[in-house]
Structure formats: C-alpha cells, structure tokens
C-alpha positions as CSV (number, residue, x, y, z in Angstrom):
1,X,-21.9,-35.0,11.4
2,X,-20.5,-31.5,10.8
3,X,-23.8,-29.9,12.0
4,X,-23.8,-32.0,15.1
5,X,-20.2,-31.1,15.9
6,X,-20.8,-27.4,15.5
7,X,-23.9,-27.4,17.7
8,X,-21.9,-29.4,20.3
9,X,-19.1,-26.9,20.2
10,X,-21.6,-24.0,20.6
11,X,-23.1,-25.8,23.6
12,X,-19.7,-26.1,25.2
13,X,-19.1,-22.4,24.4
14,X,-22.4,-21.4,26.2
15,X,-21.5,-23.7,29.1
16,X,-18.1,-22.0,29.5
17,X,-19.7,-18.6,29.4
18,X,-22.2,-19.5,32.1
19,X,-19.4,-21.0,34.3
20,X,-17.3,-17.9,33.8
21,X,-20.1,-15.6,34.7
22,X,-20.9,-17.7,37.8
23,X,-17.2,-17.7,39.0
24,X,-17.1,-13.9,38.3
25,X,-20.1,-13.3,40.4
26,X,-18.8,-15.5,43.3
27,X,-15.4,-13.9,43.4
28,X,-16.4,-10.3,42.7
29,X,-14.4,-7.9,44.9
30,X,-17.3,-5.4,45.2
31,X,-21.0,-5.5,45.9
32,X,-23.5,-5.3,43.2
33,X,-24.3,-1.6,43.7
34,X,-20.6,-0.7,43.8
35,X,-20.0,-2.7,40.6
36,X,-22.9,-0.9,38.9
37,X,-21.5,2.5,40.1
38,X,-18.1,1.7,38.7
39,X,-19.6,0.4,35.4
40,X,-21.8,3.6,35.2
41,X,-18.8,5.8,35.8
42,X,-16.7,4.0,33.2
43,X,-19.6,4.2,30.7
44,X,-19.8,8.0,31.3
45,X,-16.0,8.3,30.8
46,X,-16.3,6.3,27.6
47,X,-19.2,8.5,26.4
48,X,-17.2,11.7,27.2
49,X,-14.1,10.3,25.4
50,X,-16.2,9.5,22.3
51,X,-17.9,12.9,22.2
52,X,-14.5,14.6,22.6
53,X,-13.0,12.5,19.8
54,X,-16.0,13.2,17.6
55,X,-15.7,16.9,18.2
56,X,-12.0,16.8,17.4
57,X,-12.8,14.8,14.2
58,X,-15.4,17.4,13.1
59,X,-12.9,20.2,13.7
60,X,-10.2,18.4,11.8
61,X,-12.6,17.6,8.9
62,X,-13.7,21.3,8.8
63,X,-10.1,22.4,8.7
64,X,-9.5,20.0,5.8
65,X,-12.5,21.3,3.9
66,X,-11.3,24.9,4.4
67,X,-7.8,24.0,3.2
68,X,-9.4,22.2,0.2
69,X,-11.4,25.3,-0.7
70,X,-8.3,27.4,-0.5
71,X,-6.4,25.1,-2.9
72,X,-9.3,25.0,-5.3
73,X,-9.6,28.8,-5.2
74,X,-5.9,29.2,-5.8
75,X,-6.1,26.8,-8.8
76,X,-9.0,28.7,-10.2
77,X,-7.1,32.0,-9.9
78,X,-4.0,30.5,-11.6
79,X,-6.2,29.1,-14.4
80,X,-7.9,32.5,-14.9
81,X,-4.5,34.2,-14.9
82,X,-3.1,31.7,-17.5
83,X,-6.3,32.1,-19.6
84,X,-6.1,35.9,-19.5
85,X,-2.3,35.8,-20.3
86,X,-3.0,33.5,-23.3
87,X,-5.9,35.7,-24.5
88,X,-3.7,38.8,-24.2
89,X,-0.9,37.1,-26.1
90,X,-3.3,36.0,-28.8
91,X,-4.7,39.6,-29.1
92,X,-1.3,41.0,-29.3
93,X,-0.2,38.5,-31.9
94,X,-3.3,39.1,-34.1
95,X,-3.0,42.9,-33.7
96,X,0.6,42.9,-34.9
97,X,-0.2,40.9,-38.1
98,X,-3.2,43.0,-38.9
99,X,-5.6,40.1,-38.7
100,X,-9.1,41.0,-37.3
101,X,-9.8,40.2,-33.7
102,X,-12.1,37.3,-33.0
103,X,-12.1,37.5,-29.2
C-alpha cells in the first residue's frame, strides 16, 4: 500500500508541475524570444558573478597560504634561535666545568 501511495503522490506532483508550466506559458508577460533573451542575460550575469567570486576566493586563499608560510617561517626562526641559545648555554656550561665538548 505504501508503494501505491508514493507513486500516486508522485503522479500528482508531476500533474501539478505540468499544470504550473501550462499556466506560466499562458500568462507569460513576454514573448518567447524576449523571455529567452532575459534568461540568457541572467545566465551571463550569474556566470560573471560566479567567476568574480571564484577569483576573489582564489586571491583570498593565496593570501592565507602566504600568511601561513610567514607564520611557519617565523616559528622555524624562533626554534632555531632557541636551539642555538640552548646549544650556546650548554657549551658555556661544559667549558666552565672543564668537561670536554661533545657538540
């Protein structure tokens, strides 16, 4: 019974779509060629909008990547500086006690 009900509902859905399309065509304020021109113009506007947004997204992603690289490079520089400071401190500590240098 469930399958019969769902196919019946789908049939009514298709009938409603057909009726809506028929009413839309009968009461259209423009001729077919005018409607196609308007649709074509709107499609071009949409395409231009999408390409502009995609270009902006690429630019923003590129900026984020550049910022990420800068942060990574700063972190690497800080790590190197801390490593060198620790190494220098170790060398000074081992030199003062007279122990041989291992580094």
